[in-house]
C-alpha positions as CSV (number, residue, x, y, z in Angstrom):
1,M,42.9,35.3,70.1
2,K,42.4,37.6,67.2
3,T,39.0,37.2,65.6
4,P,39.4,36.4,61.9
5,S,37.8,38.4,59.1
6,V,34.9,37.2,57.0
7,N,35.4,36.7,53.3
8,G,33.3,39.6,52.0
9,A,33.5,38.6,48.3
10,R,32.3,35.1,49.1
11,L,29.4,36.3,51.2
12,I,28.2,38.7,48.5
13,E,28.5,36.0,45.8
14,S,26.5,33.6,48.0
15,L,23.8,36.2,48.4
16,R,23.6,36.8,44.7
17,S,23.5,33.1,43.9
18,M,20.7,32.6,46.4
19,A,18.8,35.5,45.0
20,R,18.5,33.8,41.6
21,I,16.2,31.2,43.1
22,G,12.7,32.5,42.8
23,A,14.0,35.8,41.3
24,T,11.4,38.3,40.2
25,Q,11.6,40.9,37.4
26,K,12.1,43.8,39.8
27,G,15.1,42.3,41.5
28,G,13.4,40.6,44.4
29,V,12.4,37.0,45.1
30,C,9.3,34.9,45.5
31,R,10.0,31.9,47.7
32,L,6.9,31.1,49.7
33,A,7.4,28.5,52.5
34,A,7.6,24.9,51.5
35,T,7.3,25.5,47.7
36,T,9.7,24.3,45.0
37,E,11.5,27.6,45.3
38,D,12.0,27.2,49.0
39,R,13.1,23.6,48.3
40,D,15.7,24.8,45.8
41,A,17.0,27.5,48.2
42,R,17.3,24.8,51.0
43,H,19.2,22.5,48.6
44,L,21.7,25.2,47.8
45,F,22.2,26.0,51.4
46,V,22.7,22.4,52.3
47,D,25.2,21.9,49.5
48,W,27.3,24.8,50.7
49,A,27.1,23.6,54.3
50,K,28.2,20.1,53.4
51,K,31.2,21.5,51.6
52,A,32.0,23.4,54.8
53,N,32.0,20.0,56.6
54,C,28.7,20.6,58.5
55,E,26.3,17.9,59.7
56,I,22.8,18.4,58.4
57,N,19.7,17.9,60.4
58,V,16.0,18.6,59.6
59,D,13.5,18.6,62.4
60,Q,9.8,17.7,62.4
61,V,8.6,21.2,61.3
62,G,11.3,21.5,58.6
63,N,13.8,23.7,60.4
64,L,17.2,23.1,58.8
65,F,20.3,23.0,61.0
66,C,23.9,22.8,59.7
67,R,26.3,22.0,62.6
68,R,30.0,22.7,62.9
69,R,31.4,20.5,65.6
70,G,33.1,22.0,68.6
71,Q,36.0,20.8,70.8
72,N,33.4,19.6,73.3
73,D,30.5,18.6,71.1
74,E,28.3,17.7,74.1
75,L,28.1,21.4,75.1
76,A,25.0,23.4,74.1
77,P,25.6,25.1,70.7
78,I,25.6,28.6,69.5
79,I,22.9,28.9,66.9
80,L,23.0,31.6,64.2
81,G,20.6,32.1,61.3
82,S,17.3,33.4,60.0
83,H,15.1,32.2,57.1
84,L,15.0,31.5,53.4
85,D,11.3,31.9,52.7
86,S,10.0,35.2,51.4
87,Q,6.9,37.3,50.8
88,P,5.2,36.9,47.4
89,T,7.0,40.1,46.3
90,G,9.9,39.9,48.8
91,G,13.4,41.2,48.8
92,K,16.6,39.2,48.3
93,Y,18.1,40.0,51.7
94,D,15.1,39.6,54.1
95,G,16.0,36.4,56.0
96,A,18.5,35.1,53.4
97,F,21.2,37.6,54.7
98,G,21.0,36.1,58.2
99,V,21.2,32.5,56.9
100,L,24.2,33.1,54.7
101,A,25.9,35.3,57.2
102,A,25.7,32.4,59.6
103,L,27.2,30.1,56.9
104,E,30.0,32.7,56.3
105,V,30.8,32.6,60.0
106,I,31.4,28.8,59.7
107,R,33.4,29.2,56.5
108,A,35.6,31.9,58.0
109,L,36.3,29.7,61.1
110,N,37.2,26.9,58.7
111,D,39.5,29.2,56.7
112,N,41.4,30.1,59.8
113,N,41.5,26.6,61.4
114,I,39.8,27.9,64.5
115,E,38.2,25.2,66.7
116,T,35.6,26.6,68.9
117,L,34.8,25.0,72.3
118,R,31.1,24.8,71.5
119,P,29.5,23.7,68.3
120,I,28.1,26.4,66.1
121,E,24.9,25.8,64.0
122,A,23.6,27.8,61.1
123,V,19.8,27.5,60.9
124,S,17.2,28.3,58.3
125,W,13.8,28.4,60.1
126,T,10.7,27.2,58.4
127,N,7.9,29.7,57.4
128,E,9.2,32.8,59.1
129,E,7.1,35.1,56.9
130,G,3.8,33.4,57.7
131,S,2.6,34.5,54.2
132,R,1.5,31.1,53.0
133,F,0.9,29.5,56.4
134,P,0.0,31.8,59.3
135,P,1.2,32.7,61.8
136,A,4.7,34.1,61.2
137,M,7.9,32.7,62.8
138,M,6.2,29.3,62.8
139,G,9.4,27.1,62.8
140,S,11.1,28.9,65.7
141,A,7.8,29.1,67.6
142,V,7.5,25.3,67.5
143,F,11.2,24.9,68.4
144,A,10.6,27.1,71.4
145,G,7.4,25.4,72.5
146,A,5.2,28.4,71.9
147,L,3.3,26.6,69.1
148,K,2.2,22.9,69.0
149,L,3.9,20.9,66.3
150,S,0.6,19.4,65.3
151,D,-1.1,22.8,65.0
152,A,1.8,24.0,62.7
153,L,1.8,20.9,60.5
154,N,-2.0,21.0,60.1
155,T,-2.1,24.7,59.1
156,K,-3.5,25.0,55.6
157,D,-2.7,27.5,52.9
158,L,-5.4,29.2,50.8
159,D,-5.6,26.2,48.5
160,G,-6.2,23.8,51.4
161,C,-2.7,22.2,51.4
162,T,-1.2,21.6,54.9
163,L,2.3,22.5,55.9
164,Q,2.9,18.8,56.6
165,E,1.9,17.9,53.0
166,S,4.0,20.7,51.5
167,L,7.1,19.8,53.5
168,S,6.8,16.1,52.4
169,Q,6.4,17.2,48.8
170,I,9.7,19.2,48.9
171,G,11.6,16.6,50.9
172,Y,12.0,18.5,54.1
173,A,9.6,16.8,56.5
174,G,12.3,15.8,59.0
175,A,12.3,13.3,61.8
176,V,14.5,15.0,64.4
177,P,12.4,16.2,67.4
178,C,11.7,19.9,67.3
179,G,13.4,21.7,70.1
180,E,13.8,19.6,73.3
181,R,17.5,20.5,73.5
182,P,19.6,23.2,75.2
183,V,20.9,26.2,73.2
184,Y,23.7,28.3,74.7
185,A,23.0,31.5,72.7
186,Y,21.4,32.7,69.5
187,F,22.4,35.6,67.3
188,E,20.5,36.7,64.2
189,A,21.8,39.2,61.5
190,H,19.1,41.0,59.5
191,I,18.4,44.0,57.5
192,E,16.6,46.6,59.5
193,Q,13.5,46.7,57.3
194,G,13.0,50.3,58.3
195,P,14.6,53.7,57.8
196,I,16.2,54.5,61.1
197,L,19.8,53.3,60.6
198,E,20.0,55.0,57.2
199,A,18.6,58.2,58.5
200,E,21.1,58.2,61.4
201,S,24.0,57.2,59.2
202,K,24.7,54.1,61.3
203,I,26.2,50.9,60.0
204,I,25.1,48.5,62.8
205,G,21.9,48.4,64.8
206,V,22.3,46.9,68.2
207,V,18.9,45.4,68.7
208,E,17.5,45.6,72.2
209,G,14.2,43.9,71.5
210,I,11.2,43.4,69.3
211,Q,7.8,45.1,69.5
212,G,4.7,43.1,70.2
213,I,2.4,41.9,67.4
214,R,-1.4,41.1,67.3
215,W,-3.0,39.5,64.2
216,F,-6.7,39.5,63.6
217,D,-8.9,37.9,61.0
218,C,-12.0,39.9,60.2
219,T,-15.1,39.1,58.2
220,I,-17.9,41.6,57.3
221,V,-21.1,40.2,55.9
222,G,-23.8,42.0,53.9
223,E,-25.8,40.7,51.0
224,E,-24.9,40.0,47.3
225,A,-27.2,41.8,44.8
226,H,-27.2,42.9,41.2
227,A,-25.1,46.0,40.6
228,G,-27.6,47.4,38.1
229,P,-31.2,47.1,39.5
230,T,-30.3,47.5,43.2
231,P,-30.7,51.2,44.4
232,M,-27.9,52.6,46.5
233,H,-30.1,53.0,49.6
234,A,-31.2,49.4,49.4
235,R,-27.8,47.9,49.4
236,R,-26.0,45.9,52.1
237,D,-22.5,46.3,50.6
238,A,-19.9,44.5,52.7
239,L,-17.1,46.4,51.0
240,I,-18.4,49.8,52.1
241,G,-18.4,48.6,55.7
242,A,-14.9,47.2,55.2
243,A,-13.7,50.5,53.7
244,H,-15.0,52.4,56.7
245,L,-13.3,49.9,59.1
246,V,-9.9,50.2,57.3
247,Q,-9.9,54.0,57.8
248,R,-10.6,53.5,61.5
249,I,-7.9,50.9,61.8
250,N,-5.4,53.3,60.4
251,A,-6.6,56.0,62.8
252,I,-6.0,53.7,65.8
253,A,-2.3,53.4,64.9
254,V,-2.0,57.2,64.4
255,Q,-3.6,57.8,67.8
256,N,-0.8,55.6,69.3
257,K,2.2,57.3,67.6
258,P,5.1,57.3,67.3
259,Y,5.3,53.5,67.8
260,G,1.8,52.3,66.9
261,R,1.4,50.4,63.6
262,A,-1.7,49.0,62.0
263,T,-1.9,47.3,58.6
264,V,-4.7,45.7,56.6
265,G,-2.6,43.4,54.3
266,Q,-5.1,41.0,52.8
267,F,-8.5,41.6,51.3
268,R,-10.8,39.0,49.9
269,L,-14.2,39.8,48.3
270,F,-17.1,37.4,47.8
271,P,-18.3,36.7,45.2
272,N,-15.6,38.9,43.6
273,S,-17.6,39.6,40.5
274,R,-17.6,42.9,38.6
275,N,-21.4,43.4,38.5
276,V,-22.3,41.9,41.9
277,I,-22.5,43.9,45.1
278,P,-20.0,42.3,47.5
279,G,-21.8,40.1,50.1
280,K,-18.8,39.3,52.2
281,V,-15.3,40.8,52.8
282,S,-12.5,39.0,54.7
283,L,-9.5,41.0,55.7
284,T,-6.5,40.7,58.0
285,V,-5.3,43.2,60.6
286,D,-1.7,43.4,61.8
287,M,-1.1,45.6,64.9
288,R,2.2,46.4,66.6
289,H,3.6,48.3,69.5
290,P,6.6,47.9,71.9
291,D,4.4,48.5,75.0
292,P,2.1,45.6,75.8
293,D,-0.5,47.8,77.5
294,A,-0.6,50.1,74.5
295,L,-0.9,47.1,72.2
296,A,-3.8,45.7,74.3
297,S,-5.5,49.1,74.1
298,M,-5.1,49.1,70.3
299,G,-6.7,45.6,70.2
300,G,-9.6,46.9,72.3
301,S,-10.1,49.9,70.1
302,L,-10.2,47.6,67.0
303,R,-13.0,45.6,68.5
304,T,-14.9,48.7,69.4
305,Q,-14.5,50.2,65.9
306,F,-15.5,46.9,64.3
307,E,-18.8,46.8,66.3
308,T,-19.5,50.4,65.6
309,T,-18.9,49.9,61.8
310,C,-21.2,46.9,61.7
311,K,-23.9,48.9,63.5
312,E,-23.6,52.0,61.4
313,T,-23.7,50.1,58.1
314,E,-26.3,47.5,59.2
315,L,-23.9,44.7,58.5
316,S,-22.7,41.7,60.6
317,G,-19.5,39.8,60.8
318,N,-16.8,38.4,63.0
319,L,-13.5,39.6,64.5
320,E,-11.0,37.0,65.8
321,E,-7.6,37.4,67.2
322,I,-5.5,34.6,65.7
323,W,-2.0,35.4,67.1
324,Y,-0.3,37.4,69.8
325,S,3.4,37.8,70.0
326,P,4.3,39.8,73.2
327,P,7.1,42.4,73.1
328,T,10.5,40.9,73.7
329,N,13.6,42.3,75.4
330,F,16.9,40.6,74.5
331,E,19.4,39.4,77.1
332,L,21.7,42.3,78.1
333,T,24.9,40.3,78.0
334,C,24.4,39.3,74.4
335,V,23.3,42.8,73.5
336,H,26.5,44.2,75.0
337,I,28.6,41.7,73.1
338,V,27.1,42.8,69.8
339,E,27.6,46.5,70.8
340,R,31.2,45.9,71.8
341,A,32.0,44.0,68.7
342,A,30.7,46.9,66.5
343,Q,32.8,49.3,68.5
344,L,36.0,47.3,68.3
345,R,35.5,47.1,64.5
346,Q,34.9,50.9,64.6
347,Y,31.5,50.5,62.9
348,S,29.1,53.3,63.7
349,N,26.2,51.9,65.8
350,M,23.1,52.6,67.8
351,R,20.6,50.8,70.0
352,I,17.4,50.1,68.2
353,V,14.1,48.2,68.8
354,S,12.9,46.0,65.9
355,G,9.6,47.0,64.3
356,A,9.3,43.6,62.6
357,G,9.0,40.2,64.1
358,H,11.9,37.8,63.8
359,D,12.8,34.2,64.8
360,A,14.9,35.7,67.6
361,K,11.7,36.6,69.3
362,Y,11.0,33.0,70.1
363,M,14.6,32.0,70.6
364,A,14.8,34.6,73.4
365,D,12.5,32.3,75.3
366,V,15.0,29.5,75.0
367,C,18.4,31.1,75.5
368,P,20.3,34.4,75.6
369,T,19.6,36.1,72.3
370,A,20.5,39.2,70.4
371,M,20.2,40.6,66.9
372,I,22.4,42.6,64.5
373,F,20.7,45.1,62.1
374,I,22.2,46.7,59.0
375,P,20.6,49.5,57.0
376,C,18.4,48.8,54.0
377,K,18.1,51.4,51.3
378,G,15.2,53.8,51.9
379,G,14.1,51.5,54.7
380,L,12.3,49.4,52.1
381,S,11.5,45.7,52.8
382,H,8.8,43.2,51.9
383,N,9.3,44.7,48.5
384,E,11.1,43.5,45.4
385,M,13.2,46.8,45.4
386,E,14.7,46.0,48.8
387,D,18.4,46.6,48.8
388,A,21.5,46.9,51.0
389,E,25.1,48.1,50.5
390,D,27.7,45.3,50.2
391,V,29.9,47.0,52.8
392,H,27.1,46.9,55.3
393,L,26.3,43.2,54.6
394,V,29.9,42.4,55.2
395,A,30.1,44.6,58.4
396,G,27.0,42.9,59.9
397,T,28.4,39.5,59.2
398,Q,31.7,40.5,60.8
399,V,29.9,41.5,63.9
400,L,28.0,38.3,63.9
401,L,31.3,36.3,63.7
402,D,32.9,38.3,66.5
403,A,29.9,37.9,68.8
404,A,29.4,34.2,68.0
405,L,33.1,33.5,68.6
406,I,33.0,35.0,72.1
407,K,30.1,32.9,73.2
408,A,31.4,29.8,71.4
409,M,34.6,29.9,73.5
410,E,32.7,30.1,76.9
411,E,32.7,27.1,79.1
412,E,29.7,28.2,81.1
């Protein structure tokens, strides 16, 4: 059977329509998880999916599934998708491309009257970014059994609102049990979020796996004092200690090149007043590496540098690891299917390891899984200026369709 072609114009128009929800001045989007913007994006996705004759299901953590029935609807489905939530200053393709590429697969199958043996589901996972409710990839983690449902739902944002309350407010607190069902295969299309594909002039990244991630919450405590009367030698400035630590965190990543990554992404000062010496600083640390031993060593170095910084600056504090996502290798058969699909379409391609976390990480614990990357301009992501070529978006969706159709026609 000849695989049909996706409707590129329809895909691009869908992406542009979705990008208007939560649009920012610089061309990006702000759709934090379980906000009104996230609600509106979900509504639009559901509306399109219903028009494509999909059955809609929302599970207990808000994961949104749009199901196209198969010849044997009792068989485990092929699931395709990503997420619709974003960073506060996010790009219009991060996540949304994978969700709408999955929808386009269903639409293309409908256009060509192709009935698959297995059902195919397009999914939008809840709170992939972890920006409002840490940790990241929350919806897929609960689905895979890596995170307790109660822990996810009770997670609070900085204003003290729980995920459960927020999902109820936007109408996506579902009743369907989260997980607890077989999945035959999972494919996720995504922009690379890095510069490698563009630098190598490749259209398709055949993703072999995802590097490991460790998240830490750090607090450094000194003493608030008046900025004017307090001599420099008498100060216990928490921000000075934090500044020293940030430099050392960066050095840890450099010492573990070329794959080591370390980022301090959030910084909160107390009391955060212009003329008061900071008495407390809270910061977050994100560490990544594809080698679990190297990542463990980086975490050990962080603790050592934290203790050294506190001792040298006569400050105190606390360092807590709040999340660990081990490195993940994708199932070779699915990886080969993606690679072969790219080759048959004559798309230039290369094997690649993801530097970012994705929902595919947790789905790999549930079923055979693979990812499809396309280039993003300048390797820029988590940024309003994030962009991708239309031709690459279409190519990635075509490979997704080709790969999904192979698995959807398998009996076992």
